[in-house]
C-alpha positions, 0 to 999 in steps of 0.5 A: 563672210558677212556684210552688215552695219559695223559694231562700234568696237569695229570702227577703229579697225575700219580707220586702220584698214582705210589707211592701209588700203589707201597706202597699198592702192596709192602706191600702185597708182600715185606718187608718194606725196599723193598717197600719203595725203590720201592715206592720212596715217595717224589722222583717222579715227572711228569717229570719221565714218557716217555710221549714224547718218540716215541718208547713208548706208555704211557697212563692213565685211567681217570674218574674224575681223574687219575685211573691208567697208563701204558706203552708199548715199542713195539720195545722191545715187553715189557709192562713196567708198569700197575699201578692202584690207590689202591682204584680202584684195582680189578675194571677193570682199570688195565685190560682196560689199559693192553688191550689198551697196548696189542692192541697198540703193536699188531697194531705195529706188536708185536706177543708177549709181555714180562714183569716183574711182581712185586710179588703182580701182578702175578695173575693179569697178569696170568688172562690176559693170561701171563705165567711165564717164570722165576724169576729175578730182576727189574731195581730198584732191587726188585724181579719179575716174568718174564712173556710173552704172545703170542698175536697171540694165545690170539687173537683167539676166538669169533669175529676172524673167529672161531666158537662161543662157545656153549650156557651154558647147562640148569640145568633141562635137562643137555644139550645145551639150544636151541633158540626157533624158531616160528612155522608158525601158532602158537603164541609164 
């Protein structure tokens, strides 16, 4: 799978995916009327997406077709979208898109990101380190959870100059497993 800016011929697939993901996710969290308003079946086109907006980073995840898409606006410190094709949910596509967007925003100087999560996606964002900060309504009029993530805090850990975590404890001894070092004169 590759996360990158879309090719122009992929935008129709983005529009179809957007509708399908809204219908699938909406059915799990909203009533039929709200889901239909969010999905906009038959109303979306490839021209709806900000692929040429210099203030925005719009990307697709592809692997033999478009699997998902996302958008971040660094100047507003906001993730605007992460959508995944319904048959590829929980397969790492959304996480790959979100990681790409967060990395792009951090590289542009963002220390934190905010977003409005649809009710069906709150758990996904919480697992990615976002915290609930309130409730609200999206520009499209659906109930959302407002969330934020401190990118400075998220960047701490392995590979960032801090100590590595200890290896897992062994079941037999209940203590940290140690790597065996060869003793001179003995065969392993």
